[in-house]
TORVODREN-165499 format. One line per field, with one value per residue (C-alpha): residue number from 1; x, y, z; residue in one letter. Coordinates in steps of 0.001 Angstrom, whole numbers. Each point is the difference from the previous one (the first is absolute). Example, Ala and Ser with C-alpha at 12.3 -4.5 7.8 and 13.67 -1.06 7.14 Angstrom:
# TORVODREN-165499
resi	(1;2)
X	(12300;1370)
Y	(-4500;3440)
Z	(7800;-660)
resn	(A;S)
//
This chain:
# TORVODREN-165499
resi	(1;2;3;4;5;6;7;8;9;10;11;12;13;14;15;16;17;18;19;20;21;22;23;24;25;26;27;28;29;30;31;32;33;34;35;36;37;38;39;40;41;42;43;44;45;46;47;48;49;50;51;52;53;54;55;56;57;58;59;60;61;62;63;64;65;66;67;68;69;70;71;72;73;74;75;76;77;78;79;80;81;82;83;84;85;86;87;88;89;90;91;92;93;94;95;96;97;98;99;100;101;102;103;104;105;106;107;108;109;110;111;112;113;114;115;116;117;118;119;120;121;122;123;124;125;126;127;128;129;130;131;132;133;134;135;136;137;138;139;140;141;142;143;144;145;146;147;148;149;150;151;152;153;154;155;156;157;158;159;160;161;162;163;164;165;166;167;168;169;170;171;172;173;174;175;176;177;178;179;180;181;182;183;184;185;186;187;188;189;190;191;192;193;194;195;196;197;198;199;200;201;202;203;204;205;206;207;208;209;210;211;212;213;214;215;216;217;218;219;220;221;222;223;224;225;226;227;228;229;230;231;232;233;234;235;236;237;238;239;240;241;242;243;244;245;246;247;248;249;250;251;252;253;254;255;256;257;258;259;260;261;262;263;264;265;266;267;268;269;270;271;272;273;274;275;276;277;278;279;280;281;282;283;284;285;286;287;288;289;290;291;292;293;294;295;296;297;298;299;300;301;302;303;304;305;306;307;308;309;310;311;312;313;314;315;316;317;318;319;320;321;322;323;324;325;326;327;328;329;330;331;332;333;334;335;336;337;338;339;340;341;342;343;344;345;346;347;348;349;350;351;352;353;354;355;356;357;358;359;360;361;362;363;364;365;366;367;368;369;370;371;372;373;374;375;376;377;378;379;380;381;382;383;384;385;386;387;388;389;390;391;392;393;394;395;396;397;398;399;400;401;402;403;404;405;406;407;408;409;410;411;412;413;414;415;416;417;418;419;420;421;422;423;424;425;426;427;428;429;430;431;432;433;434;435;436;437;438;439;440;441;442;443;444;445;446;447;448;449;450;451;452;453;454;455;456;457;458;459;460;461;462;463;464;465;466;467;468;469;470;471;472;473;474;475;476;477;478;479;480;481;482;483;484;485;486;487;488;489;490;491;492;493;494;495;496;497;498;499;500;501;502;503;504;505;506;507;508;509;510;511;512;513;514;515;516;517;518;519;520;521;522;523;524;525;526;527;528;529;530;531;532;533;534;535;536;537;538;539;540;541;542;543;544;545;546;547;548;549;550;551;552;553;554;555;556;557;558;559;560;561;562;563;564;565;566;567;568;569;570;571;572;573;574;575;576;577;578;579;580;581;582;583;584;585;586;587;588;589;590;591;592;593;594;595;596;597;598;599;600;601;602;603;604;605;606;607;608;609;610;611;612;613;614;615;616;617;618;619;620;621;622;623;624;625;626;627;628;629;630;631;632;633;634;635;636;637;638;639;640;641;642;643;644;645;646;647;648;649;650;651;652;653;654;655;656;657;658;659;660;661;662;663;664;665;666;667;668;669;670;671;672;673;674;675;676;677;678;679;680;681;682;683;684;685;686;687;688;689;690;691;692;693;694;695;696;697;698;699;700;701;702;703;704;705;706;707;708;709;710;711)
X	(66465;-598;-2990;1920;-3047;-2483;1388;-1659;3311;-2636;952;3984;-1075;-1407;3553;1752;-1738;3544;1569;2098;-1634;2627;-2639;219;152;-605;496;455;2950;203;3375;1748;-1285;-3306;-1260;-1357;1330;-1626;2735;-957;1741;185;114;-1154;82;3384;3706;2490;460;-3225;167;-3137;-1117;-2736;-3494;-3082;-1881;2911;135;-3469;202;2383;-1890;-2998;2467;1132;-3221;-732;2927;-362;-3628;1206;2794;-2764;-1403;3111;586;2936;3028;1910;189;2824;838;2195;651;3;3871;2483;-2398;-1896;-1290;1173;-2208;-2925;-325;1341;-1264;-3485;667;1673;-3644;-1986;-2192;-710;1582;-3365;1267;3084;-991;-2336;2827;2518;-2710;-1152;3666;72;-3365;1104;3877;-1008;-2152;2717;377;-3401;-572;-197;2406;3728;1085;2569;1966;2726;1543;1211;1021;-340;-1942;-367;-1625;-3455;1351;2437;-3041;-1888;2882;197;-3591;-184;1287;3126;2315;2219;2521;1207;4057;162;-2102;1889;-2858;-1380;-733;-2603;938;-3042;1791;2272;-3522;-1431;-1993;231;-473;-3703;-1299;1307;3626;644;-1199;391;3665;1660;-2079;1213;3832;1060;-398;3732;-274;-3543;1503;2168;-1960;-3060;2350;3946;-817;-2293;1818;3559;-1218;-2634;1895;-1321;491;411;-1321;2930;-352;-3670;650;3341;-2300;-2968;-2731;339;-85;1752;1318;202;1483;-1711;-245;-2715;-919;-3296;279;2231;-1883;-2895;1826;1358;-4182;-368;2651;-1533;-3418;1095;2111;3306;1051;811;2707;246;3190;-324;-3901;-48;-373;-846;3829;-212;-3603;1138;3466;1035;-2940;-535;4113;-47;-2621;1379;3169;-1580;-1879;3333;1405;-2573;-8;3504;-32;-3593;-835;-3472;-1887;-573;-2898;-467;3091;-1424;-3396;1799;1697;-2783;-1381;2731;276;-3578;-261;2328;-3256;-3422;-1526;-852;-3495;1142;3328;-1785;-2407;2828;1425;-3463;855;3023;251;-3216;1912;2582;-1523;-2115;3001;2473;2975;-1405;-973;2836;1740;-1635;1117;3239;17;-2198;3205;2682;-1448;-1985;1562;3294;63;-1316;2297;-1773;1585;2292;778;-228;1991;1228;1690;2556;3664;1315;2289;2957;2270;65;2583;79;1844;1902;662;-1421;-3285;-2378;1663;1004;-3633;-1182;3465;-1959;-3479;395;1723;-2081;-3015;1265;2749;2061;3943;-46;3018;850;2639;1508;3180;831;1321;-215;-3408;-1134;1998;-1893;-3193;383;973;-3249;-2054;1852;-645;-3557;-732;1945;-2154;-2968;2002;406;-3460;-1450;-1813;2477;1387;4028;-34;-2452;2435;2744;-1204;-934;3049;1623;-2154;1098;2985;1641;2472;1340;1;-3778;1092;-1681;-3694;1016;-2759;-2388;-3411;-1062;2297;-1254;2145;139;2428;-108;-3456;1651;-1025;3036;1362;-2615;263;3402;75;-2366;1568;3027;-1762;-1827;3404;221;-3458;-1792;-3092;-2519;1053;-2491;1094;-1573;648;-912;-332;-2563;-568;2032;-1537;427;69;2761;1904;-13;786;3399;-844;257;-3154;-2038;-3141;1600;-18;-2423;-400;93;-739;149;-376;2338;220;-290;-566;-2937;-1883;-2488;5;2030;-1187;827;822;-1192;1474;-657;2912;-410;-1688;-2378;2633;1997;-3192;-1663;3831;123;-3749;581;3198;-1755;-2761;2905;1723;-3305;-208;-3335;288;-1473;1115;-227;906;3966;-1597;2422;-605;-2011;-2916;1649;2608;-1837;-2578;2160;2064;-3230;-764;3750;581;-3084;1598;2883;-1011;-1961;3298;1784;-2519;83;-2224;1757;772;-2468;-3273;655;151;-2815;-2370;88;-789;-4000;1613;675;4139;2019;2486;-246;1742;3235;536;-597;2722;1967;-649;48;3465;501;1985;-2254;-2945;1497;1267;-4053;-902;2436;-818;-3973;703;1630;-2577;-2912;754;-3294;-824;2920;2135;4152;1385;3350;-482;-379;2915;2005;-1980;1656;3362;-639;-1327;-3123;-3320;-1616;1195;-240;726;1914;-2665;-421;-3101;-493;488;240;1156;4249;1096;2236;-2822;-2155;2703;350;-3587;-6;-1373;-3138;-2747;-2881;-1090;-3185;-2118;-338;-3415;1389;2197;-2155;-2163;3055;1045;-3742;-93;3246;-574;-3583;1186;3272;-1787;-2519;2713;1428;-2992;-532;2975;54;2762;-2018;-2970;-2419;-595;458;3437;912;-1481;1838;3604;-628;-1104;2709;2604;-727;-1768;-2918;-2515;-2220;-2799;-15;-73;2946;-103;-2663;-2908;1333;186;-3805;-753;1620;-1374;3413;-932;-3340;2393;2456;-2135;-3110;-1171;1952;1725;-2487;-3719;-1876;2722;1983;-1849;-2491;-3696;-1042;-3663)
Y	(115888;-3064;-784;-3094;-441;-393;-2862;-3531;-2287;-3090;-1845;353;-1418;-3065;-849;-354;-2892;-1203;3050;-550;2522;2761;1238;3303;563;2617;1565;2808;1388;2790;1414;2006;3236;-1541;136;-3315;-1943;-2352;-2753;-2007;-2988;-2328;-3622;-2789;-2672;-1926;-1;2312;-2139;761;4124;1945;643;2458;-1660;996;-943;1538;3049;1005;-1616;2820;2417;-268;-292;3478;1333;-886;1282;3451;239;-122;2591;2162;-685;87;-2812;-480;2299;-2048;-3247;-2342;-2971;-2757;-3977;-3193;-1106;667;949;3331;-1530;-1506;2471;-1578;-3698;-433;-3891;1547;3191;-1899;-1645;3320;-541;2978;3894;651;-2214;1716;2865;-575;-1936;3261;2377;-2198;113;4028;472;-2819;1665;3506;-143;554;3217;1377;-1011;3389;-634;-960;-3110;-2409;-3305;-1651;-2490;-2526;-2560;-546;2420;-758;1459;967;-439;2735;2197;-652;1925;2826;850;531;3439;-1260;-3210;-2040;-2832;-2490;-63;-3522;-131;-862;-544;3544;584;591;-2686;112;820;-2908;-1600;1736;2561;3018;1000;327;916;3662;-486;1334;3338;159;-1577;2935;2864;-1475;-938;2101;-1729;-762;-1911;-1887;-567;-2105;-2054;-27;-410;-844;-2177;-2553;-269;-993;-3276;1390;1713;165;2842;46;1699;2540;726;504;2680;1874;154;1303;-2676;-561;3087;-2276;-2838;-2349;-3210;-3143;-553;2600;729;592;1892;2290;529;515;2818;1876;-411;1885;2657;863;538;2762;1880;-1918;1089;-2404;1279;-1867;1286;-1785;1369;1787;3976;2565;-371;-3348;-349;2699;-441;-4016;-2175;-534;-59;-2549;-1864;39;-941;-2674;-1069;143;-2598;-2421;132;-571;-3114;-1730;1800;1034;-2937;-524;2004;507;1811;3173;-300;501;2932;1558;-241;1402;2936;1084;-506;3394;2261;-1918;-595;-3259;-450;97;-1727;-3003;-313;113;-2807;-1884;-290;-378;-3092;-1845;302;-1487;-2506;-1480;54;-2292;1173;-243;-3954;-1130;1992;-1816;-3299;886;1168;-3423;-2031;2044;34;-3389;-2645;1208;-1354;-3169;-1093;-2669;-3143;127;-2611;-139;2606;-2696;-1568;2952;-122;2396;2347;1163;649;1197;-104;1992;-539;2714;3527;1861;2707;-2728;-2121;3281;540;-3382;148;3420;-1625;-3105;1472;2799;-1944;-3070;1101;-3540;-139;358;-765;567;-1606;1437;-1289;3529;1497;3606;-564;-1340;2885;2579;-2189;-201;3913;480;-1858;1415;3673;-945;-1294;3046;2101;-1135;242;3718;334;-1102;-2859;-2857;743;309;-3814;-1205;1401;-1748;-2785;-350;1363;-2760;-2755;589;-1353;-1162;-2760;-1349;-3477;-1956;-2094;3171;-1400;-3181;552;2411;-803;2014;864;2272;738;3072;-388;314;-733;-3135;-3550;-1623;2533;-740;-3684;388;1956;-2024;-3649;1957;1432;-3390;-1802;2549;223;-2072;-2999;2262;3519;1527;1163;3280;924;4430;-1043;2213;-2275;-3149;-3312;-893;-3652;138;2359;-3200;-2074;-763;-238;-3005;963;2535;-834;2678;3146;2456;2716;3701;2759;3343;3260;3098;1926;-3014;1966;2125;-2027;-2687;-2977;-3341;-2612;-3513;-2338;-3973;-2049;-3621;-1235;2482;-1202;1103;649;2188;1834;395;1571;2485;1239;318;2319;1828;785;786;2433;1591;-714;-1166;-3554;-1650;-3425;-487;-3478;325;1144;2776;3283;-1187;2694;3477;-290;-2476;3233;2882;-2214;-429;3699;1355;-2508;1463;3776;-1283;-1162;2887;1775;-2078;-230;4186;1430;2813;-383;2236;-1297;-3599;1906;1689;-2720;-1738;3270;-1157;-2676;2327;-1386;1642;-345;-240;-2853;2036;1228;-3476;-1248;2891;-925;-4000;142;-105;-3117;-1528;652;-1448;-3315;-165;376;-2387;-2693;549;-50;-3433;-1340;1216;1131;-57;3403;1444;2232;130;3108;801;3431;-279;-1754;2805;2664;-1712;25;4045;257;2319;800;2212;3557;1739;3415;1021;-429;-3921;1410;-2110;3071;-2299;-2788;-724;1210;-3259;-2369;1614;-404;-4025;-804;2354;-1991;-2113;516;-1180;2531;-568;2909;212;-1501;-3210;-281;179;-2728;-2322;692;-505;-3473;-899;145;-1403;-2901;-896;203;-2311;-2183;89;-815;-3145;-776;-18;2463;1830;-1404;2632;3525;1943;-1660;1785;2928;445;-871;2738;2694;-855;-938;2430;3002;-1106;2851;-675;1901;-2335;-3650;-935;-1379;-2830;2422;2860;-2218;-1344;3490;835;-2452;-1887;-3161;-371;420;-2799;-2767;897;485;1982;-483;1071;-479;2316;2439;1937;3109;2828;-310;919;1210)
Z	(94337;920;2895;1327;2432;-2356;-1783;318;601;997;-3771;1308;3107;-1566;-1882;3205;1737;578;1519;3023;1671;1775;2752;1465;4225;1936;3388;2040;1775;2571;-570;2239;-468;288;-3682;-1489;-3092;-1717;-1095;-2699;-261;-3789;319;-1882;2655;-1423;923;-1530;-2546;-1500;-283;268;-3406;-1017;-2298;305;2988;2070;-1730;925;3536;257;-2188;2574;2804;-920;-711;3697;1312;-2109;1972;3068;-863;-802;3440;1840;1345;-1592;-1415;-2013;-1638;-648;-2209;423;-778;1423;1434;-2906;-2607;-546;-4060;-2778;-2094;-2325;-538;-2850;-1259;836;-1869;-3633;110;-476;-2812;-1803;234;1373;3414;-219;98;3308;1646;-259;998;3044;1009;-521;2059;2712;567;-997;3299;2070;-1881;880;3827;1710;1785;-183;-1207;383;-1408;2518;-2808;2096;-2747;-3590;-1917;-3589;-2642;931;3777;-622;-1689;3356;1981;-3118;320;4159;738;2327;-203;2518;-974;2494;-471;-1337;-2540;-3443;-2531;-1031;-3415;-3214;-2261;-2212;-3331;336;-381;-2731;2327;1513;3676;-405;3550;-103;-46;-3432;1675;3159;601;-2296;1677;3655;-1058;-3503;-2954;-941;3163;-752;-3319;1610;1831;-2555;-3098;744;3141;-1802;-3134;2000;875;1831;3021;3348;2360;3379;2697;18;-3132;65;3280;-2060;-3202;2187;-751;4010;2442;2572;864;3131;939;241;3638;917;-3840;648;3296;-1042;-3350;2251;2041;-2880;-1863;3708;-376;-3588;1043;2856;-2598;-900;-3405;-2453;-2629;-3384;-1622;-3312;-719;-3285;445;-2698;-2475;47;-1116;-2464;-1208;990;-370;-3458;-714;2604;-1636;-3666;1551;1129;-3523;-1781;2471;-203;-3668;-167;2766;-1198;-3376;-564;122;4011;299;3586;783;-2567;1798;3079;-1620;-1496;3325;1945;-2169;207;3995;-438;-1141;1178;2881;1755;-1260;-3175;345;1812;-3071;-2239;1675;-127;-3896;-84;2298;-1031;-4100;1326;2156;-2819;-2783;-1150;2144;3152;-528;-1342;2989;2309;-2019;301;3831;653;-1969;2252;3175;-11;-2943;729;3848;-1420;-2814;-2232;-85;3072;1720;3902;1967;2191;-2389;-231;1196;1982;-1511;2576;-2406;-3771;-2655;-3041;-2913;-1805;530;-2765;740;294;2407;1877;353;710;3070;1482;344;1286;2729;438;86;1467;2108;-459;-1139;-3994;-1939;-3298;-2562;-3064;-1959;-129;3504;-1358;-765;2924;2247;-2112;757;3786;-180;-1819;2696;3001;-793;-988;3685;1231;-2293;2027;3210;-1019;-1170;3504;-1474;1985;3904;78;1645;-3165;-2402;1511;184;-3833;-640;1785;-1565;-3532;-1308;-3274;-1434;-3133;1730;-715;2953;2353;-1379;1784;3058;-2163;261;-3759;-2274;-2988;-3274;-1792;-3118;-3473;-1560;-2045;322;33;2595;2449;-319;681;2927;1738;-1144;1584;3500;576;1119;2558;1732;2336;-1118;1219;-1213;-3012;-3098;-1389;-3755;-1167;-3402;-1926;-2777;11;929;3830;-1280;-2341;2239;2682;-3059;1680;3582;2157;1635;-2024;2100;2212;-2912;-21;-1811;1846;-2804;1930;-2329;72;2099;2448;3050;-1724;-2283;2252;-2147;-225;-2307;1743;-2862;606;-2216;-960;2331;3204;2835;2638;2602;-2247;-1288;3471;1045;-2923;1017;3584;-1217;-1867;2184;3025;-2964;-191;-3248;-2348;-1090;-2795;-1038;-3664;-1761;-1852;-3397;-2023;1258;2823;281;57;-2322;-2642;-414;30;-2610;-2092;384;-830;-2639;-1639;424;-1416;-2868;-522;18;-2318;-2632;-459;3189;2468;3463;1090;-2343;1618;3612;-725;-1126;3995;1120;837;2420;2752;565;1914;-2732;-4247;-1221;-1035;3482;1369;-1911;704;3846;-388;-2048;-3831;317;2809;-2651;-2987;2015;1054;-3747;-807;2514;-542;-4203;291;2271;-1826;-3619;-1738;2251;1818;-2195;727;-1132;-1523;327;3869;226;-2023;2459;2674;-1211;-381;3220;-97;-1298;1962;827;3089;1720;2832;2745;-1932;-1961;-3691;-2329;-3248;-1606;-1055;-3271;-66;709;-2611;-2658;949;-303;-3206;-2954;551;-2967;1518;2929;2239;1294;3451;454;-2245;2802;2348;-1045;-771;3689;1522;-2129;865;3493;98;-2115;2304;3286;-1217;-1020;3024;1917;-2118;745;3985;314;2941;1530;-1642;-1533;3470;938;-3872;1454;3000;-1480;-2789;2705;2859;-2260;-3627;1598;-1755;830;3581;-1863;-3218;2365;-1410;-3471;-344;743;-2027;-2984;397;315;-3145;-1826;-1098;1923;-2026;-3279;1053;1560;-431;4140;2934;3120;1663;584;485;-902;2236;-497;1124;-558;-2944;1012)
resn	(M;T;N;Y;D;S;I;D;F;S;D;L;I;A;L;S;T;E;E;V;V;T;H;S;F;S;R;D;I;T;L;S;S;G;K;V;I;A;L;V;T;L;D;N;G;M;D;Y;K;R;P;N;T;L;G;P;Q;G;L;L;E;L;D;R;L;L;V;S;L;S;D;R;A;A;A;G;E;I;N;A;V;A;V;T;G;K;E;F;I;L;A;A;G;A;D;L;S;R;V;S;D;V;P;S;K;E;M;A;V;K;L;A;Q;L;G;H;R;A;L;G;R;L;G;E;L;G;V;P;S;F;V;F;I;N;G;L;A;L;G;G;G;L;E;V;A;L;N;A;T;Y;R;T;V;D;A;T;V;S;A;I;A;L;P;E;V;F;L;G;L;I;P;G;W;G;G;A;Y;L;L;P;N;L;I;G;I;E;N;A;L;K;V;I;I;E;N;P;L;K;N;N;R;M;L;K;A;A;D;A;F;E;L;G;I;A;D;A;M;F;G;S;A;R;F;L;E;E;S;L;Q;W;A;D;S;V;L;N;G;H;E;V;H;R;P;H;Q;P;G;K;V;E;R;L;A;K;W;N;L;A;V;N;I;A;R;K;S;V;E;E;K;L;G;T;V;A;T;A;P;Y;V;A;L;D;L;L;E;Q;A;R;K;V;D;K;E;A;A;F;A;R;E;D;E;A;I;A;S;L;I;V;G;D;Q;F;Q;A;S;M;Y;A;F;D;L;V;Q;K;R;A;K;K;P;A;G;A;P;D;P;K;L;A;R;P;V;G;K;V;G;V;I;G;A;G;L;M;A;R;Q;F;A;L;L;F;V;R;K;L;K;V;P;V;V;L;T;D;I;N;Q;T;K;L;D;E;A;L;S;Y;I;H;A;E;I;Q;S;M;H;D;K;G;R;I;S;S;D;E;N;K;R;L;Q;A;L;V;S;G;T;T;S;P;A;A;F;S;D;A;D;W;I;I;E;A;V;F;E;E;L;T;V;K;Q;D;V;F;A;N;I;E;Q;Y;I;T;E;D;A;I;L;A;T;N;T;S;S;L;S;V;N;E;I;G;A;K;L;K;H;P;E;R;L;V;G;F;H;F;F;N;P;V;A;V;M;P;L;V;E;V;V;N;S;P;Q;T;N;E;V;S;L;A;T;A;M;E;T;A;K;K;L;G;K;T;A;V;I;T;T;D;S;P;G;F;V;V;N;R;L;L;A;R;L;L;G;E;A;M;H;A;V;D;T;G;T;S;F;K;T;V;D;D;S;V;A;S;F;G;M;P;M;A;P;F;E;L;L;D;L;V;G;L;K;V;G;A;H;V;L;D;T;H;H;A;A;F;P;D;R;F;F;R;S;D;N;L;H;K;L;A;E;H;G;S;I;I;V;R;G;R;T;G;K;I;T;G;Y;D;R;G;A;E;A;I;V;K;G;G;T;S;P;M;T;A;D;Q;I;R;L;R;I;E;D;G;L;A;D;E;I;H;R;M;L;E;E;K;V;V;T;A;A;Q;D;I;D;L;C;M;I;M;G;A;G;W;P;F;Q;M;G;G;A;T;P;F;L;D;R;I;G;A;S;Q;R;V;F;G;G;T;F;H;N;P;L;I;A;G;P;K;N)
//
């Protein structure tokens, strides 16, 4: 077993000269019973905007303090130790920016070992240890608590999680062993695997208490006082009941079954390219039968391998895009130029129009009016929207008053004159240039000079859509992705005519809608659809020339995408897909394929066959008959190379054309709009690592590569 006390961590400390140290401050508190508890407060000296993080210097300081407290406990000076955090924060885990700088696996192992050494002391003090979770507790912050004997939580805490697998890591300071042995394997799988992979879902205090992560929960007004009183009662014999702690039956009959079910679920949702979830599943499975020392040693090796791997570095790059670049969009005008939006008009009453109206009324809470020439369709749209608002109320997501208010804010009419006082008008009509041109030209005669017009076109020229407008400078592209409520990206298209006021209003509106906005120039397909058209065009070309649907889908498994090409086509709609390929072929006939077969498939209606549960079971025989006849089938490797090189070529061209400011913006679009895997870092780091960039244009998108250290 690892002797953590014998390890020299001086070389790790040498790498941490810029660490914002989270200090450990201790004071003795005499409890009502007369017993003494040493209360340790973690505090980096900054406000809540800079959470406590656990770097090498801070961990060693905590380690030294806990050693001294252990000595005091042995001498009878204290009866217990408790740990809490500064206001609103326990700890946000390791400083990931420093972790990503670790230069070698040897150093990564030491970082894991230091965490185990310091936090593990909480279970080896010779007296009970408590952690009072007074605020945010993420990753290593939660593992501080898990290493203790008992835990309390402030009822207002809203961010408790082990998010590591989302970032290409695993809970490496005890969490993968301690949590399942505290709350049972099924609950641990939810916290360690399911929640991170569901957009990094967090637990609230009540969730943590119900699961048994916390033994007691108290209100924030007297949280520390009540936690100390509770600790005193425990020290004086109060029995702590843990209903989810696993027993013999769970360990013998349920444990491995639950892990296997979770493994299959991850494979169905993510494929097998992502490494971290499977490493975590292995550790969780082993937690049933190994002791703590062996489990900690396994965690040391597992997390070190991940830290120096490509996927963690790519995940950190992607995380930085989502957390920083998305909040300061490149090329955005001064927000002060934006006009206020007090009323929204939606042109159309179809599926997208309904989703737009629902999103705008929910987020902006302003009047939203839909127009359509078909009264029946309009009535159906209003019925749908009102039913969705009612459903939110029935599920407890909005109050009765808000339900009534939102219902009243949505209306519909066949008269475009209802837009006379609208500040923002967005169209959701058929994706045909003349239709959009005529709709806007008609609407313009009813609206004020200050109103902003937005088009949701997915691939048409915004400039051409505005060709019949008297004031084309008020038109901006505002491309949502389906489903509108779920997909976080909006491509804001800045056409040559769009003025700064319209662009600023679009960016501020996207922000208020809770969306990530990326500014693109007015070019075919903008970012996401242009790259997907290149990928899907290659996929259909392979099928047209004789390759099976399955071979094509299998060819891109190494990308780690959430959907294979024909599942993606099935989702976006075959008619939409055919239209997108046609548009791009018309713009770039030398490298984008169109497909007559895809139009035939669109008329047929399906490619994918699904079972009762929605799981894909195969390919439609009618679809296979439609594409039959090609005489030059390709292998999966040939298709993969064509797609890899095609994407690298298209991205390189887009950057030269200045469609966006930088490669980071393309990756942000592909992550947020196309589901490109976080652990791949988006498209450009992946294409660099596999050599596609070098093959296509003799360089790389990033220098140095976004990859793990090679030593």
